N, C-alpha and C positions, 0 to 999 in steps of 0.2 A: 503493499500498498505504500502511496504517496505520503509526503508529511502533511498535506491538506487533507487528504482521508480520513488520516487520522485524527484530525481536530475535526472534520465536518459532521462525524456522529457521535459528537458531546451533546448530551439534552441541556438545553438553557429553558428558562422562566422568564419574561419578564412582563412586569406588572404596570412600569410607568418609567417615564426619564425625564432628565434635568439638564440645564448646561450652569456652570459655572466659568464667568470669563477672568480671566487672570490676566495682568501688565506687568510690565517693565520697562524703565526710558533710562537705557544706558547711554542717551546723550539728550541735552535740550534740541536738538534737531530728531529724535526719533523715540517712538514708543510702540514697543512691542506687542500686541493683542494676540490672547490665543485664546482657546475655548474647550475645556474639559465636557467630556459627554458621561453624564452618568445615568445609567440602565439598574433598577431596582426590581428587589422581589425577594418578600419575606426577610426583609432587614438585609441583606446582603448587596452591595454594589459592585458593578463592574465600571471602569474606567478606562476612558482614552481620551488623545488631546488632539484636538485638531488646528494646525499648525498654520491656516490658510494666511496667509502673509498680508494681504489687502484690509485694512481695517474694517473699512465700510462692509466688508461681510462678512466678519464675524460678528459685529453689532447688528448687523441684519440678522442673523441666527438667535442671538439670545434676545434681543427683541419680538422676535419674531415665536420664541419658545416653542414645547415640543407641540407640534400640529399634526404627527404623523401616529399612528395606531403600530406599535411594534410588538403587543401581546401576543401575535399568529403562530410566528415559529416555534417549534420546539425542538431544533436541533441547528447546530452553526451552521450546517447546510443550506437549513430553511431558510436562517435570517439572512445571507449572502444572497441568495435568493431575491429576497425581499430588497434587497437595498440596489439591484440589478433593476427593480425596478420602480425606485422612489427618485422622486427630487431634492438634493436634499437641499436647496438652495431657495429659500423665500424670494432672491429674484434673482438673473444671471450673475454669476462671479464675472469678478471684472476679469480672471482670466483662468480656462479652461480646465489645465492642469488642479484649480485649487476641487477639484471634482474628485479627484484621487485621496488628496490628502483629508477630505473630509470622510469620505469613504472608511481611509483606515483610521481615522478616528470610532467612528462605529463599529466597526466591525471586530475591533481592539478591545474596544470596551463588553462587545457581548463573548468575544473569547474568555475576558477576566471574569464577568460574572458566570459564564458557564463553567470554567474550574471551580470558582469558589462552590460551586453550589454542589459540585461534586466530591468535594475538601481535597483538591489535589493543583499542584501545580504543573504550568506547561512540560518544564524539564520531568517530573515526577511521571504524568501522561505519557512522554513520550518515551521514557526510559533513559535518559539524556540524563549527564550532570551540569551542573553552571560549573565554567573554568574563570579563573581571574583573566581578568581583562586587561588586556594591551588599548590602549590608548593614547592618541593625542589629540595637543589643545590647537583649537582653530582660532587664527586670528587675520587681521590685517596689521598694516603698520602704520596708517596715516593718520600723526597729529593733531591737534588742534589750527594748526596754522595750512593743512591739508597735503604736507608734505611724509614722507615716509622719514620715519626715523629707527634706529635699532633700541632704542631704549625702549619701545614700548614691549619689546621681547626679553629686552636684558632684567625688566622690574620683572617677571616672572621667573627668569632664572635664579634670581638673587633668590626669592623664598624656594624653589625647587631646582635645584644643578641640573638633576637627569629628566626634568620634563624634554618632549619633544613635542614638535608642533606642525602641523599644516599652514602654514602659509597663503596668503591670495598675494601674488606680483601686484606691482605697479609698475605703470613708464617711468618713474623717478629714480626706479633703481639703478642707480649707476656703478659702476664698478665699484667704486669705496665701500658702498654700501652692502654688494655682494659678496664682496671678498670678506669681509666682517660677519657678514652672517652664515658664511661657509664655516669660517674660523672657532663658530661656537658648535660645530657639530651638531647641533639640535634638529636640522631641520630635516623633517622624513618626509611630508606630500608638497606641492608647489600648486596648488589650487589656479591654473591658467583664466577658467572662466571662460572659453575660446567657445564654446558653445550657448553662452546667454545672449539674447541678444532684446534689446527694448526692456529691458530689466535696470534696477538702479546697482546691481554690481557690475554690467557689461564693463570690459577692458577695450581698449583698441589691441589689435592684433600687431607685435612690434617685432619682425623677424630677427632683430639683434639682440634682443631682451631677449628671446628665446633664446637664441645661439648663449649668450653669457648664462643662461640658467642652466642648460644643460650639463655644460661644460664645469661651471664652480658646483653644483651638486650632483656628482655620478650615481648617486646612489639614490635620491628623491625620488617618490614617484611623479609625474608627469601627468594630472588628471585634466581632464577638459581640454586638451590644448584645440585649437583652431588647426585644423591641417588643411592648407592650402597652398596653391603653389610655388610660395615664397616661403613657407614653412617646412613642407611633406620632407627635401633636402637635409634641413636640419634634424627632422625627428628621426628618419629611416633609419641611422643607427641607433636611435633608442625607442624603438618600438616597444621592447621588452620592458618599460617600466611606463609606460601610456596605459593610463586605464581612465575609467568612464563614470561618468555620476548623472547630470544632466540631463542627458538623452536616455535612460535606461528606467523605463516603465513595465517591463515585461520579458519573459524569455524571449518570445520576438526578436525585442530591438538586440537583445545578446547576439542573439544570432544572426543580426543585420551587419553587426561588426563587420569593417572591412578587413581584420584581422584578429584576433582570437586571443585577449587580452591575462595576461599572466595571472592579475587579480583586478575586481570590479567593487565598483562601490554600489552597496543595494542597499537603498532606504526604503525602509516602511512604508513609510506616508507615501513618496513617490512613487511605490509601485501600485500602491493605492486599494489593497485587500489583502486579505490573508490568504487565498488561491496564488494569487500574482507572488505574494513576498514567497511562500513556502515551497511553489514551483521553482522560482529563481533560488533559492539557496541547493533545491534538490540537484536541478539541470547544473549547475555548478559543479557540486558533488562529483557527479557522473563524469564533467568535461573536463575535472584537471581544473577548473579554476579555483583561485582564491578570493576569498568573498572580506570584505570591510564594510562595516557599516558608519554613517553620518549623520549627523543632528542637522536640522530645522529650527532653531531657536525655541526648541522645548521650554515651557517655563514651568510645567508641573510632570504629570507621572509621563509623558511622552519620552522623558528622557529617560526614568526609570525603564520604559518597555525597552526602547533601545539597546539600554546598554543591556538590560537582559537576554533580546535575544542576541547581542554580541558574544555573548559571554557562552551562549548555547551552540552556537553554529560556526561562528569565526572569532575563538578570543583571542588568536595570535596575531588575527591583523591588525594592518594603521588604523584605529577605530578612531573617527571623530565622535567621539562620545565621552568627552570630560564631562568631568561633576561640573555642576554648574558655577560652583565659586570658583573654577580660572577665567570666566570669563570678567571677571573683577581685573582693572588696572593692575592692581597688585594682590593678587590671591594671598588670604589668609592664611598662616599657620595651622597641618593640620589636616588638609584635605589628602581624603585618601591618592594615594601614589600609585603609577603605573609599574606591572600588572598587579590591579586591585581586585577583592576580595569582592564579589557582586552580590549584594545584597538579595532574600530571597522574597524580592517584589516586584514588580508590573505586573505578573499574568498569575492572578491565582490564589491561594493562600499566602501567607498568613493574613488575616482580616482584620 
């Protein structure tokens, strides 16, 4: 049986549901809003987190409230079928990909509730164990002046000298900054964001920057490069380090890649549901493709859930699933360090 088939058979009973809005303002210019989906039955609650980025989409959901009848399904398979038939957006989303994010939130909440009702955990149900979780901290280096500085990274290294990073390169990364970053030995992954178009994280493709990066960081993963006529020759000798995130929403997307990656980023929220997520894990295991997980600015249970899944299915990957405390400009002492023991929270008991 596939992993999805094994969870699809779980019984579930949903009596009601509700939403809880979360917010965090990391800077004066940006406030992050997410929505916790809470499914209830007989004193138990299953939780998932909708990480839809557009604030208006989050507010519209919370204002509309629980307008759907979710009490019909008796198994996880039936709940997923119901999700196929419902429009979870009170008004059309600003971006279609948000439909995947919200579906994951509802389905992950249903799985959490079903496991609690069965008095077990996902690891227990699958006969697997949570392994110590390797993680990296994700960040950009832009300061208040709009320029990139190594001080942003160094402030975290001063507290956690063994911390590794997934960095977002910028066009102002000159030779001096690149050399200083390489000298730290702390750069694990470079998120080139070459596949993003029309978003706030877009970065113009600079072949000279690509050339500088692949040479200065010979062991770093190269995530989401823009492969075009100007960069193809630069990247060709390093394709074994190229990995993908933004274009991956299904097994079909992995199969459609021009080259078979050594490792790939499987974000459950980006996959958009239990079946697509678990099918991707199964596919990568069959094909000998390593996996790692990534976050999308989760503020609540969503973070613990992606840590749980990473510890279960790909604990040794370059998981961009650091505890939220690492998002601080200067993280407090005492945070879990990599590899960390993953708490038994996220899917199923304890409750």
